[in-house]
C-alpha positions as CSV (number, residue, x, y, z in Angstrom):
1,M,0.0,0.0,0.0
2,A,2.0,3.0,-1.3
3,R,3.2,5.4,1.4
4,Y,4.6,8.4,-0.4
5,V,6.5,11.0,1.7
6,K,8.1,14.1,0.4
7,V,11.3,14.7,2.4
8,A,13.5,17.8,2.3
9,G,16.7,19.1,3.8
10,I,18.1,22.6,4.0
11,S,21.8,23.5,3.9
12,F,22.4,26.4,6.2
13,G,25.7,27.7,7.5
14,G,24.5,30.7,9.6
15,A,23.3,34.2,8.9
16,G,26.7,35.7,9.6
17,G,27.5,39.1,11.1
18,S,28.9,40.4,14.4
19,G,27.4,41.5,17.6
20,S,26.1,39.7,20.7
21,A,25.3,36.1,20.9
22,A,21.6,37.0,21.3
23,N,21.6,39.0,18.1
24,K,23.4,36.2,16.2
25,V,20.7,33.8,17.3
26,K,18.0,36.3,16.2
27,R,19.6,36.6,12.8
28,N,20.0,32.9,12.4
29,V,16.3,32.2,13.3
30,K,15.1,35.0,11.0
31,Q,17.0,33.5,8.1
32,L,15.8,30.0,9.0
33,V,12.2,31.2,9.0
34,E,12.8,32.6,5.4
35,L,14.4,29.3,4.2
36,V,11.7,27.1,5.8
37,D,9.0,29.3,4.3
38,Q,10.6,28.9,0.9
39,A,10.9,25.1,1.3
40,G,7.3,24.9,2.5
41,T,6.0,26.2,-0.8
42,R,7.1,22.9,-2.3
43,S,4.7,21.0,0.0
44,P,7.1,18.7,1.8
45,D,5.9,16.3,4.5
46,I,9.0,16.9,6.5
47,I,12.0,19.2,6.4
48,C,15.4,18.7,8.2
49,L,17.6,21.5,9.4
50,T,21.3,21.2,10.3
51,E,22.9,20.7,13.7
52,F,22.9,23.7,16.0
53,C,21.3,25.8,13.3
54,N,20.1,28.6,15.6
55,V,23.5,29.1,17.2
56,F,25.8,29.4,14.3
57,G,28.5,31.9,15.0
58,L,28.5,31.4,18.7
59,T,31.4,30.0,20.8
60,A,31.1,26.7,22.6
61,E,30.5,28.5,25.9
62,E,27.8,30.6,24.3
63,W,26.0,27.5,23.1
64,I,25.3,26.6,26.7
65,A,24.1,30.1,27.6
66,A,21.9,30.2,24.4
67,A,20.3,26.8,25.0
68,E,16.5,26.9,25.0
69,P,13.7,24.8,26.5
70,V,11.3,22.9,24.2
71,P,8.9,24.5,23.5
72,G,10.8,27.8,23.4
73,P,11.5,30.8,21.2
74,T,13.1,28.9,18.3
75,T,10.6,26.1,18.2
76,E,7.7,28.5,18.4
77,A,9.1,30.8,15.6
78,L,9.7,27.8,13.2
79,G,6.6,25.9,14.4
80,K,4.4,28.6,12.8
81,L,5.8,27.6,9.4
82,C,4.8,23.9,10.2
83,R,1.2,25.1,10.7
84,K,1.3,27.3,7.6
85,H,2.7,24.6,5.3
86,N,1.2,21.5,7.0
87,T,4.7,20.0,7.4
88,H,7.0,18.4,10.0
89,L,10.3,20.0,10.8
90,I,13.5,18.8,12.5
91,I,15.5,21.6,14.3
92,G,19.1,21.0,15.4
93,M,19.6,23.1,18.5
94,P,21.0,23.2,22.0
95,E,18.1,22.1,24.3
96,K,17.9,23.0,27.9
97,K,16.3,20.3,30.0
98,G,16.4,21.1,33.7
99,K,20.0,21.8,34.6
100,R,21.3,19.9,31.6
101,V,22.0,21.0,28.0
102,Y,21.8,18.5,25.1
103,N,22.7,18.7,21.4
104,S,19.2,17.9,20.1
105,S,17.2,17.2,17.0
106,V,13.7,18.5,17.9
107,L,10.8,17.1,15.8
108,I,7.9,19.6,15.3
109,G,4.6,18.3,14.1
110,R,2.3,19.7,11.4
111,D,0.4,21.5,14.2
112,G,3.6,23.4,15.1
113,Q,3.9,21.6,18.4
114,P,7.0,19.5,19.5
115,I,6.6,15.8,19.1
116,G,9.9,14.8,20.8
117,S,13.6,15.2,20.9
118,Y,16.7,13.1,20.1
119,H,19.8,13.9,22.2
120,K,23.1,13.3,20.5
121,V,24.5,10.1,22.0
122,H,28.1,10.7,21.0
123,P,29.0,14.5,21.3
124,T,32.6,15.4,20.7
125,I,35.1,15.8,23.5
126,G,34.9,19.6,22.9
127,E,31.1,19.6,23.3
128,V,31.2,17.6,26.5
129,E,33.9,19.9,27.9
130,A,31.8,22.9,27.1
131,G,28.9,21.4,29.0
132,I,26.9,19.3,26.5
133,M,25.4,16.2,28.1
134,P,25.5,13.0,26.1
135,G,22.2,11.3,25.3
136,T,21.5,7.7,26.2
137,E,18.6,6.7,23.9
138,Y,18.3,5.8,20.2
139,T,15.1,7.8,19.9
140,V,12.6,6.8,17.2
141,L,9.4,8.9,17.0
142,Q,6.1,7.8,15.4
143,T,4.5,10.3,13.0
144,D,1.7,10.1,10.5
145,L,4.5,9.6,7.9
146,G,6.0,6.6,9.7
147,K,8.8,6.0,12.2
148,I,11.5,8.7,12.3
149,G,15.1,8.1,13.6
150,F,17.9,10.5,14.1
151,A,21.7,10.9,14.3
152,I,23.7,14.1,14.8
153,C,27.2,14.8,13.3
154,F,29.8,12.8,15.3
155,D,27.2,10.1,16.0
156,L,27.9,8.8,12.5
157,N,31.3,7.4,13.6
158,F,29.5,5.0,16.0
159,R,27.4,2.3,14.6
160,D,25.4,1.8,17.8
161,V,23.4,4.9,16.9
162,G,22.5,3.6,13.4
163,E,21.8,0.1,14.6
164,G,19.7,1.4,17.6
165,A,17.5,3.4,15.2
166,F,17.2,0.3,13.0
167,N,16.3,-2.0,15.9
168,N,13.7,0.6,17.0
169,G,12.0,0.5,13.6
170,A,13.2,3.7,11.9
171,E,12.1,4.0,8.3
172,I,13.9,7.2,7.7
173,L,17.0,8.5,9.5
174,F,17.5,12.2,9.6
175,F,21.1,13.4,10.0
176,S,21.7,17.0,11.1
177,S,25.4,17.7,11.0
178,M,28.3,20.1,10.7
179,Y,30.2,17.6,8.6
180,H,29.3,15.7,5.4
181,G,29.9,12.1,6.5
182,G,30.8,11.0,2.9
183,L,30.4,7.3,2.3
184,Q,29.1,6.7,5.8
185,N,25.8,8.2,4.6
186,Q,25.4,5.5,2.1
187,I,26.9,2.7,4.3
188,W,24.3,3.4,7.0
189,A,21.4,3.5,4.6
190,H,22.6,0.3,2.9
191,D,23.4,-1.6,6.1
192,F,20.3,-0.6,8.1
193,R,17.9,-0.5,5.2
194,Y,16.3,2.9,5.8
195,F,16.2,6.1,3.9
196,F,18.8,8.6,5.0
197,V,18.3,12.4,4.8
198,S,21.0,14.8,5.8
199,A,21.2,18.6,6.4
200,L,24.6,20.3,6.4
201,P,26.0,23.8,6.7
202,R,27.0,23.8,3.0
203,A,26.3,22.0,-0.3
204,G,26.0,18.2,-0.1
205,S,22.8,17.7,2.0
206,R,21.6,14.3,0.7
207,I,18.7,11.9,0.3
208,V,19.9,8.2,0.1
209,D,17.8,5.2,-0.5
210,P,17.9,1.9,1.5
211,I,20.5,0.3,-0.7
212,G,22.8,3.2,-0.5
213,R,22.1,5.2,-3.7
214,V,22.2,9.0,-3.6
215,L,18.8,10.1,-4.9
216,A,19.3,13.9,-4.6
217,E,21.9,16.4,-3.2
218,S,21.9,20.1,-2.5
219,Q,24.2,22.3,-4.5
220,L,26.4,25.4,-3.9
221,H,23.8,27.7,-5.4
222,C,20.7,25.9,-4.1
223,P,20.4,25.0,-0.4
224,F,17.4,22.8,-0.8
225,V,17.2,19.1,-1.4
226,E,14.0,17.2,-1.8
227,R,12.6,13.9,-3.1
228,T,9.3,12.0,-2.9
229,I,10.0,8.5,-1.5
230,N,7.8,5.5,-1.0
231,L,8.1,3.9,2.5
232,D,6.1,0.8,1.4
233,C,9.2,-1.1,0.5
234,M,11.5,-3.9,1.5
235,V,15.1,-4.8,0.7
236,C,15.7,-8.3,-0.5
237,H,18.7,-10.3,-1.9
238,I,18.5,-11.4,-5.5
239,D,19.2,-15.1,-4.7
240,Y,16.1,-17.3,-4.8
241,N,14.0,-14.2,-5.5
242,N,14.6,-13.1,-9.0
243,Q,12.7,-16.1,-10.3
244,H,9.5,-14.5,-8.9
245,W,10.0,-11.1,-10.6
246,K,8.3,-12.0,-13.9
247,P,5.0,-13.4,-12.3
248,L,5.0,-10.4,-9.8
249,R,5.2,-8.0,-12.7
250,E,2.6,-9.9,-14.7
251,K,0.1,-9.7,-11.9
252,Y,0.7,-6.2,-10.5
253,G,2.0,-4.4,-13.6
254,G,2.9,-0.8,-12.8
255,Q,1.7,-1.2,-9.2
256,V,4.9,-3.1,-8.3
257,E,8.5,-1.8,-8.7
258,I,11.6,-4.0,-8.5
259,D,14.5,-1.6,-8.2
260,V,17.7,-3.7,-8.7
261,R,21.2,-3.0,-7.5
262,S,23.2,-5.7,-9.2
263,D,26.6,-4.8,-7.7
264,E,25.3,-5.5,-4.2
265,A,23.0,-8.4,-5.4
266,K,20.0,-6.7,-3.8
267,F,16.8,-5.1,-4.9
268,I,14.1,-2.9,-3.3
269,L,10.5,-4.2,-3.7
270,Y,8.1,-1.2,-3.8
271,S,4.4,-1.4,-3.7
272,H,2.5,1.3,-5.6
273,H,-0.8,-0.5,-5.0
274,P,-3.6,1.3,-3.1
275,E,-4.4,-1.8,-0.9
276,V,-1.6,-4.4,-1.2
277,T,1.7,-3.9,0.7
278,A,5.2,-4.9,-0.4
279,K,5.1,-7.4,2.4
280,D,1.8,-8.8,1.1
281,M,3.4,-9.2,-2.3
282,A,6.5,-10.9,-0.9
283,K,4.4,-13.3,1.1
284,E,2.2,-14.1,-1.9
285,F,5.1,-15.0,-4.2
286,G,7.4,-16.5,-1.5
287,L,10.1,-13.9,-1.6
288,R,12.7,-14.2,1.1
289,T,13.6,-11.1,3.1
290,L,17.2,-10.4,3.9
291,D,16.7,-11.4,7.5
292,V,15.2,-14.7,6.6
293,Y,18.0,-15.4,4.0
294,W,20.7,-14.5,6.5
295,T,19.1,-16.8,9.1
296,M,18.9,-19.7,6.6
297,E,22.6,-19.3,5.7
298,K,23.7,-19.3,9.3
299,K,21.6,-22.4,10.0
300,T,23.1,-24.2,7.0
301,R,26.6,-23.2,8.0
302,N,26.2,-24.3,11.6
303,A,24.7,-27.6,10.5
304,A,27.7,-28.2,8.2
305,L,30.1,-27.5,11.0
306,R,28.3,-30.0,13.3
307,G,28.7,-32.6,10.5
308,K,25.0,-32.8,9.7
């Protein structure tokens, strides 16, 4: 049963200028409001902003002083755009929670209200020394789009975050960051079988599919990246499954899509059917999921080692 979601990311490196920390935050938020308003005219279902987007230009010590509660001034200013454009928004910001400050990705719903926050599990040494508290949970939030997971910048060096999001059912992972991440974007998408959407301070914000292909990327002269994706999908190995492609196509025609990545010997099965899901199709035609195939291989190997 097709589940189309229009995802977007905005590359933003700060409004620039001098003055007090408070004035820099005001300029950043003003420009973010303008950018989100522009992106909203394209009717995205969700927009991702970069890490610490409201405090660009501040020192590490000033991050702590500028941290805001949620809800707070930044989430309220940007939340108005969610209501205006009927979209979700992910804001990277220092979040004050009691006496602690976290490097957070805050998810705002279509109604402009916060749904929840992810706290960066692996802040850098410099962040911790400045007063940023590490998070402890691989937060995945349920939305009307599906299940949303998160990672922030330095997290990308630690697979427990990507695996934690996968184990908690994330269908899309949003990566707010100061650095690009390079091949790690594609590796995580491929290994954990979710869509990967990044937002960076400069060109290179990406949308990657669940077998590691870059679908879209922001450019130097255009800070926006967007793509409509279909979350009714599953990744399978070609082995034992490609024999079913012909009858699948014969029955479902244009309502099934078999997107093949021969180099990795995998494919994505998409359902564009209004009632039948990709899992339904796989079950009907006896397709083996990756997890089933890996389990079968391990059982076969172990039996051989036992001499059976």
